[in-house]
Structures are given as C-alpha cells and as structure tokens.
C-alpha positions as CSV (number, residue, x, y, z in Angstrom):
1,M,266.1,220.8,28.5
2,T,262.9,218.9,29.0
3,E,260.1,217.9,31.3
4,L,261.6,214.2,31.1
5,L,263.9,214.9,34.0
6,S,264.3,216.7,36.7
7,I,267.3,218.6,38.0
8,N,268.1,220.3,41.1
9,I,270.9,221.7,42.0
10,A,271.9,222.6,45.8
11,D,275.4,222.9,47.8
12,S,277.1,221.7,44.8
13,V,275.5,218.9,44.0
14,A,273.0,218.0,41.4
15,E,270.5,215.5,41.8
16,I,268.9,214.5,38.2
17,K,265.6,211.9,38.1
18,L,264.5,210.1,35.1
19,N,261.0,211.7,35.1
20,R,258.7,208.8,33.2
21,P,257.5,207.2,36.3
22,D,254.2,206.3,34.3
23,K,256.5,204.4,31.8
24,A,258.5,203.2,34.6
25,N,261.7,205.4,33.6
26,A,261.7,203.8,29.6
27,L,263.9,205.1,27.4
28,N,262.6,207.4,24.8
29,E,264.4,209.0,22.3
30,E,264.0,212.1,24.2
31,L,264.9,211.2,27.5
32,W,268.0,209.6,26.1
33,L,269.1,212.4,24.4
34,A,268.2,214.7,27.1
35,L,270.5,212.7,29.4
36,G,273.5,212.9,27.5
37,D,272.9,216.7,27.0
38,C,272.4,216.9,30.6
39,F,275.8,215.6,32.1
40,S,277.2,217.1,29.0
41,E,275.9,220.6,30.4
42,L,276.9,220.1,34.4
43,S,280.0,218.8,33.2
44,E,281.2,222.1,32.4
45,N,278.8,223.9,34.9
46,E,281.1,225.3,38.1
47,S,278.9,225.2,40.8
48,V,278.3,221.6,40.2
49,R,280.9,219.4,42.4
50,V,279.3,215.7,42.4
51,C,275.9,214.7,40.7
52,I,273.3,211.8,41.8
53,L,271.0,210.0,39.3
54,S,267.9,208.4,40.3
55,G,263.9,208.4,39.2
56,T,261.1,208.7,40.0
57,G,258.4,207.0,40.6
58,D,258.3,202.8,41.6
59,H,261.2,202.0,39.7
60,F,265.0,203.2,38.4
61,C,264.5,202.5,34.4
62,S,263.2,199.8,32.4
63,G,265.2,200.3,30.0
64,I,264.6,201.4,26.2
65,D,260.8,202.1,24.9
66,L,259.8,199.8,23.0
67,G,257.9,202.1,21.3
68,F,261.1,203.8,20.4
69,L,262.8,200.4,19.0
70,Q,259.9,199.8,16.7
71,A,260.4,203.8,15.8
72,I,263.6,203.3,14.3
73,G,262.5,199.7,12.9
74,Q,260.1,202.1,10.9
75,E,262.4,204.6,10.1
76,V,264.6,201.7,9.1
77,D,262.2,199.8,6.4
78,K,261.9,203.3,5.0
79,I,265.2,203.4,3.2
80,E,265.2,201.2,0.2
81,C,269.0,200.9,0.0
82,E,270.5,197.8,1.9
83,G,273.4,199.7,2.4
84,R,272.5,202.9,3.5
85,K,269.7,200.8,6.0
86,R,272.6,199.3,7.6
87,D,274.6,202.7,7.9
88,Y,271.3,204.6,9.8
89,L,271.2,202.2,12.2
90,R,274.6,202.1,12.8
91,Q,274.5,205.5,13.2
92,K,271.7,205.5,14.9
93,I,272.9,203.0,17.9
94,I,276.2,205.4,17.9
95,K,274.7,208.4,18.8
96,L,272.7,206.2,21.7
97,Q,275.8,205.3,22.8
98,A,277.4,208.5,23.0
99,A,274.5,210.1,25.0
100,F,275.7,207.6,28.1
101,T,279.6,208.3,27.3
102,Q,278.6,211.6,27.8
103,I,278.0,210.6,31.4
104,E,281.1,208.6,31.7
105,D,282.8,211.7,30.5
106,C,281.1,214.2,32.7
107,R,284.3,215.8,35.0
108,K,282.3,215.6,37.4
109,P,281.6,212.2,40.4
110,V,277.9,210.6,39.2
111,L,277.0,208.4,42.3
112,A,273.4,205.9,40.3
113,A,270.6,206.0,43.3
114,V,268.7,203.2,42.3
115,H,265.1,201.5,43.5
116,G,263.0,198.9,41.8
117,G,263.9,197.8,38.3
118,C,267.4,199.0,36.5
119,I,266.5,196.4,33.0
120,G,268.5,196.6,30.3
121,G,269.2,199.8,29.1
122,G,269.4,200.9,32.5
123,L,271.8,198.8,33.4
124,D,273.9,200.1,30.6
125,L,272.9,203.8,32.0
126,I,274.6,202.6,35.6
127,S,277.3,200.6,34.7
128,A,278.7,204.9,32.9
129,C,278.1,206.1,36.3
130,D,281.2,206.6,38.8
131,M,279.6,204.5,42.2
132,R,276.2,202.7,42.6
133,Y,274.1,202.1,45.2
134,S,270.5,200.5,45.7
135,T,267.9,199.5,47.6
136,H,267.8,195.5,49.0
137,S,265.1,195.4,46.8
138,A,265.9,197.0,43.3
139,V,266.1,194.5,40.6
140,F,268.5,194.3,37.4
141,Q,268.5,192.6,34.8
142,I,270.7,192.5,30.8
143,K,267.7,192.3,29.1
144,E,268.5,192.3,25.7
145,I,269.1,188.8,24.7
146,D,265.2,188.1,26.4
147,L,264.7,190.6,23.2
148,G,266.8,188.8,20.5
149,L,269.5,191.4,20.5
150,T,273.1,191.3,21.3
151,A,273.3,194.0,24.5
152,D,275.2,197.5,22.4
153,I,275.3,200.6,25.1
154,G,277.9,199.5,27.1
155,S,276.7,197.4,29.9
156,L,278.8,194.5,27.7
157,Q,281.7,196.5,27.8
158,R,281.8,198.1,30.9
159,L,280.6,195.4,33.5
160,P,283.7,193.1,32.9
161,H,285.2,196.1,34.9
162,L,283.2,196.3,37.4
163,I,282.1,192.8,38.3
164,P,284.6,189.2,37.5
165,Q,284.1,188.3,33.9
166,G,282.5,185.0,34.1
167,V,279.6,187.1,36.3
168,V,279.1,189.3,33.3
169,R,278.8,186.2,30.7
170,E,276.5,183.8,32.8
171,L,273.8,187.3,33.0
172,A,274.4,188.5,29.4
173,Y,274.1,184.4,28.4
174,T,271.0,183.7,30.6
175,G,269.1,187.4,31.0
176,R,268.2,186.6,34.3
177,K,267.7,188.6,37.0
178,F,269.3,189.6,40.7
179,S,268.5,191.7,43.7
180,G,270.1,194.5,44.9
181,E,271.9,192.3,47.6
182,E,273.5,190.5,44.9
183,A,274.5,193.3,43.2
184,R,276.3,194.5,46.4
185,E,277.7,191.1,46.8
186,L,279.3,190.6,42.9
187,C,280.6,194.6,43.8
188,L,278.0,196.4,40.7
189,I,276.8,198.4,44.0
190,N,278.8,200.2,46.7
191,C,275.8,199.3,49.1
192,C,272.1,198.5,49.6
193,Y,269.7,199.9,52.1
194,E,267.0,199.0,53.6
195,D,264.6,201.4,51.5
196,R,264.1,203.7,48.8
197,Q,264.0,206.8,51.5
198,I,267.1,205.4,52.8
199,L,268.8,205.3,50.0
200,I,268.6,209.2,49.0
201,S,269.6,210.3,52.1
202,E,272.7,208.0,52.4
203,V,273.8,209.0,49.2
204,R,273.1,213.1,49.7
205,K,275.6,212.1,52.4
206,I,278.0,210.8,50.2
207,A,278.0,213.4,47.9
208,A,278.2,216.1,50.0
209,Q,281.2,214.4,51.5
210,I,282.6,214.4,48.3
211,A,282.0,218.0,47.1
212,A,284.0,219.2,50.1
213,K,286.9,218.0,48.2
214,A,289.0,219.7,46.4
215,P,287.3,220.1,42.7
216,L,290.7,220.1,40.1
217,A,292.3,216.9,42.6
218,L,288.3,215.5,42.0
219,R,288.5,215.9,38.2
220,G,291.9,214.5,38.3
221,V,291.1,211.6,40.1
222,K,287.9,210.5,37.6
223,E,290.2,211.1,34.7
224,M,293.5,208.6,36.1
225,L,290.9,206.1,37.2
226,L,289.4,206.3,33.7
227,H,292.7,206.1,31.9
228,A,294.1,203.6,33.8
229,R,291.0,201.1,33.0
230,D,292.1,201.3,29.5
231,H,296.0,201.6,29.6
232,S,298.7,200.0,31.2
233,V,300.2,201.3,34.4
234,A,303.0,202.9,33.1
235,D,300.9,205.1,30.5
236,G,298.7,205.8,33.8
237,L,301.9,206.4,35.9
238,N,303.2,209.0,32.9
239,Y,299.9,210.4,32.5
240,V,299.3,211.1,35.6
241,A,302.6,212.8,35.6
242,T,301.8,215.1,32.7
243,W,298.6,215.9,34.5
244,N,300.0,217.2,37.8
245,S,302.7,218.6,36.8
246,A,299.7,221.6,35.2
247,M,297.6,220.9,38.0
248,L,299.8,220.3,41.6
249,L,300.7,224.2,41.3
250,S,296.6,224.9,41.9
251,A,295.3,227.4,44.5
252,D,293.0,223.9,46.1
253,L,296.5,222.8,47.4
254,E,297.5,226.4,48.9
255,E,294.4,226.2,50.5
256,S,294.1,222.3,51.4
257,M,297.5,223.1,53.2
258,M,296.1,226.7,55.2
259,S,293.5,225.3,56.3
260,M,295.6,221.9,58.4
261,L,297.6,224.4,60.1
262,Q,295.0,226.5,61.0
263,N,292.6,223.2,61.8
264,R,289.4,224.2,60.0
265,P,287.6,223.2,57.1
266,P,289.0,223.8,53.8
267,E,287.2,226.1,51.3
268,F,287.7,226.0,47.8
269,K,286.0,227.7,45.1
270,D,284.3,226.3,42.5
C-alpha cells in the first residue's frame, strides 16, 4: 500500500492510522488516494468487521498538504486550452472526492478517533465515517474559506446531515475553530475523552462490541442508514423489505436464535 498508512488487523478490527506525523498528517496525493484504496480493500476483506481510523503524532489531520495544492496549480498551468484546464481540474476534484466516498461506501462500520487538529480535509475525512470520537482538547475547523476556497470534498454535503444547518453555515462562512467539547454538544462527535490514550482504549471497546454482531446485519444496517439519508421514508421501507427478503434467512439469524436458547454468546462466521 504505502508507508503513509499504518494498518493492523486483529480480532476482526482493522486499525488504520494516518502516518505523516512530521507533517501533522497533512494529506498529499499519495496518502489521499491510499486512503480510498485501503477502505475499498477492507470492504472486501471478510476477516474485517469494523474499522478504526486515527492519526499518528500530535494531530489527527491538518488537512490538504499545501505542496499538493501548489502542485495541482502547476499542473493546470501547463495546459494551454482553457476548457481543458477546467476539465482537468474538475476530474482531479472528483478523484479526490471518490477516495473519501470509498470510506463512506466501505461495508464495514468506520469509527474515527480524533486527537489534536482535525482541519479542512481532516473534517471532510471524518464526515465520511460512521461515528466520530475525540479528545476534549481536539480542534476542528472548516478551513477552506481562509484559503479562498469553497470546501469541495464532502464536508458541506455531509455535515448538514450530522449537525444543524445553521451551525454548518456559521462554521463554513467564518472558518472558526471549535473544540472537541463543542463538537460533542453539536453531536458531530459521539463522545469526548480526557486524552488520546483513553480515547483509543474506549473506541477499541466500542469496535469490539460491534465486531461481535452478525456481519450480514451490520452491512445491512449501514446500507439502510446511507440509503435513508438520501431517500424518502417510503423508499427506505421498500428498500429494506427487498434487502431482508434476500438476507433474512441467513446462518447468522439461526446462530443468533440458538445462542439465545443456549444462553451463550453467538459465534458468527466471517
């Protein structure tokens, strides 16, 4: 894959760490695209049931690497035709968007564990995750407005489904920083912890609890929640009826019933 990502799989849980600590885990092109490839592969890895995304060093992610941003500008400048310049830039943005969408589309629940800074692209990144946890002192920011940019990798599209519309607008228009505590109050963060060590320990406990559940049911829950976000209630009910008509008669259901009757923990196949 790449040395810029650290990946460890144990007990059905994959721990993925952004690994550019000397750059505050800023996203260059290699790391950015590796993230998408990583979650695409984990989605198909039957031994993985849950993913935890975190960062090495002092920060979770400081956003896009400014050197990468400059390199994109230089690439565009080499193209003489104005129309082709615009098309090239659009395709580049779509490619970067797709990498984070692969995290959202991963069939396994993805838990983000945030410490230090979670700035710009870092906020885009965690908005594509299923759940988010942080330290009290973590710092979040929709930074793009300060760079003269409109955020274009997903925070403006996903955050309004996570926190109130008016709050998203304030944060996007002002670019102000907000703490883990405030993020928790806004329900962007599920829970805050005192320090990074406790954060990782607690998130691992939650991941282990999820990993013990029926794999097919977990996939169904994620699929239904993503579908419900972008469709009507009626559409969602119709979709889940079709889904369960295909998935309900599974070995997982039989194992769940037997474990209850025998008063023991269920043991599900990958």
